[in-house]
C-alpha positions as CSV (number, residue, x, y, z in Angstrom):
1,M,-82.5,11.0,84.0
2,N,-82.1,8.7,87.5
3,G,-79.2,8.8,89.7
4,T,-77.8,5.4,88.1
5,M,-78.1,6.9,84.7
6,I,-76.3,10.0,85.4
7,A,-73.6,7.8,87.4
8,T,-73.2,5.6,84.2
9,A,-72.6,8.5,81.7
10,S,-70.2,10.3,84.2
11,M,-68.3,6.9,84.2
12,A,-68.4,6.6,80.3
13,V,-66.8,10.0,80.1
14,A,-64.6,9.7,82.5
15,L,-63.2,6.5,80.9
16,S,-63.4,8.0,77.4
17,V,-61.4,11.1,78.6
18,G,-58.8,8.4,80.3
19,I,-58.7,6.4,77.1
20,A,-57.7,9.4,74.8
21,A,-55.1,10.6,77.5
22,S,-53.3,7.2,77.5
23,E,-53.2,7.2,73.3
24,P,-49.8,8.3,72.2
25,A,-50.1,11.8,70.7
26,K,-50.0,11.8,67.3
27,E,-46.9,13.5,65.7
28,Q,-47.9,17.2,64.4
29,H,-46.0,17.9,61.1
30,G,-45.2,21.5,59.9
31,P,-44.8,22.5,56.5
32,S,-43.5,20.2,54.1
33,L,-40.5,20.7,51.6
34,I,-42.5,21.1,49.0
35,D,-44.9,23.6,50.7
36,F,-41.7,25.7,51.0
37,M,-40.9,25.4,47.6
38,I,-44.0,26.5,45.7
39,T,-44.2,29.5,48.2
40,I,-40.5,30.2,47.0
41,Q,-41.2,29.6,43.4
42,N,-43.9,31.8,43.5
43,H,-41.9,34.8,45.3
44,H,-39.0,33.7,42.5
45,A,-41.4,34.4,39.6
46,K,-43.0,37.7,41.1
47,L,-39.6,38.9,41.8
48,W,-38.7,38.5,38.1
49,Y,-42.0,40.6,36.9
50,A,-41.3,43.4,39.2
51,G,-37.9,43.9,38.6
52,N,-38.2,43.4,35.0
53,A,-41.0,46.4,35.2
54,S,-38.3,48.2,37.2
55,N,-40.7,48.6,40.0
56,W,-38.1,48.5,42.8
57,E,-40.2,48.8,45.9
58,L,-42.4,45.8,44.8
59,A,-38.6,44.0,43.7
60,D,-37.4,44.7,47.2
61,Y,-40.5,43.0,48.9
62,Q,-40.5,40.0,47.0
63,A,-36.7,39.5,47.5
64,D,-37.1,39.8,51.1
65,E,-40.2,37.7,51.2
66,L,-38.0,34.8,48.9
67,K,-35.1,35.0,51.5
68,E,-37.3,34.6,54.4
69,A,-39.1,31.7,52.9
70,L,-35.7,29.7,52.1
71,E,-34.1,30.7,55.7
72,D,-37.6,29.2,57.3
73,A,-37.0,26.0,54.7
74,G,-33.4,25.5,56.1
75,K,-34.2,26.1,59.4
76,L,-37.4,23.4,59.7
77,I,-36.3,21.0,57.4
78,P,-31.8,21.1,57.4
79,D,-31.8,17.8,55.8
80,Y,-34.3,16.3,53.4
81,K,-33.6,12.4,52.9
82,G,-30.1,12.9,53.3
83,V,-29.8,16.4,51.1
84,P,-28.2,19.3,52.9
85,V,-31.3,21.6,52.5
86,R,-30.0,24.5,54.9
87,S,-26.2,24.4,53.7
88,M,-27.3,24.2,49.9
89,I,-29.6,27.0,50.8
90,D,-26.7,29.1,52.2
91,N,-24.2,28.5,50.3
92,L,-26.0,28.6,46.9
93,A,-29.1,30.4,46.9
94,M,-28.3,33.4,49.4
95,P,-25.1,34.8,47.7
96,P,-27.2,35.6,44.3
97,I,-30.0,36.9,46.6
98,E,-27.5,39.7,47.8
99,D,-26.5,40.4,44.4
100,I,-30.0,41.2,43.6
101,E,-30.9,43.3,46.7
102,S,-27.8,45.4,45.6
103,A,-28.9,45.7,42.3
104,I,-32.8,46.7,43.7
105,K,-31.0,49.2,46.1
106,G,-29.1,50.8,42.6
107,K,-32.0,50.6,40.7
108,D,-29.8,48.7,38.0
109,R,-32.1,46.6,35.8
110,A,-29.0,45.1,34.2
111,K,-27.5,43.8,37.5
112,F,-31.0,42.8,38.6
113,V,-31.2,40.3,35.7
114,A,-27.9,39.0,36.2
115,G,-28.2,38.2,39.8
116,Y,-31.9,36.6,38.9
117,D,-30.4,34.5,36.6
118,K,-27.3,33.6,38.8
119,L,-30.2,32.6,41.4
120,T,-32.2,30.7,38.8
121,A,-29.1,28.8,38.1
122,A,-28.4,28.3,41.8
123,C,-32.0,26.9,42.1
124,N,-31.3,24.3,39.4
125,S,-28.0,23.3,41.1
126,C,-29.5,22.5,44.0
127,H,-32.1,20.6,42.2
128,Q,-29.9,18.6,40.2
129,G,-27.4,17.9,43.4
130,S,-30.2,16.8,45.1
131,K,-31.1,14.3,42.4
132,R,-34.3,16.0,41.3
133,G,-32.7,17.5,38.2
134,F,-36.2,16.9,36.7
135,I,-37.3,20.4,38.6
136,V,-36.0,23.0,36.0
137,I,-36.4,26.8,37.2
138,Q,-36.5,29.3,34.7
139,R,-37.5,33.0,33.9
140,P,-41.2,33.2,34.0
141,V,-42.6,33.7,30.4
142,G,-46.3,35.3,30.8
143,T,-47.8,35.6,34.0
144,A,-49.3,33.3,36.6
145,F,-50.8,36.3,38.3
146,P,-53.1,38.2,36.1
147,N,-54.6,39.8,39.2
148,Q,-51.4,42.0,39.8
149,S,-49.8,44.5,38.6
150,F,-46.3,44.6,38.5
151,A,-45.8,48.1,37.0
152,P,-44.5,50.7,39.5
153,K,-47.3,52.7,41.1
154,K,-48.0,55.7,39.4
155,K,-47.4,58.7,41.8
């Protein structure tokens, strides 16, 4: 390669870098609300399986993961198309989760079931309030996680 070719190649590289640098940056997006909701739905189901099997250690873990996913959704997407996501999470979903956490600590299956049903009703209330009433959450029937045991670990 001669000097002229090297200079031309160098100029082309410099020009392309300059053009790329002058282009407006493309907006980066984090997870969407549906990404959070899919994660939340999985934790909601697994929470049921664990609590229903009286696997309190796993139920505690799932309740914590569910709570964390809801908190993250509320922080990152506080408003979605005019729907006050953060406020709805704080006011509707978090109180039943506190009831569930209390039931788990007390290893009280009846209180767990009542708290779980309140949480499920809160999910559906949020969907109704956000004009997404066609999304109906319920207690799981059957398992979507055949590769996981929800029975308490034998000691």
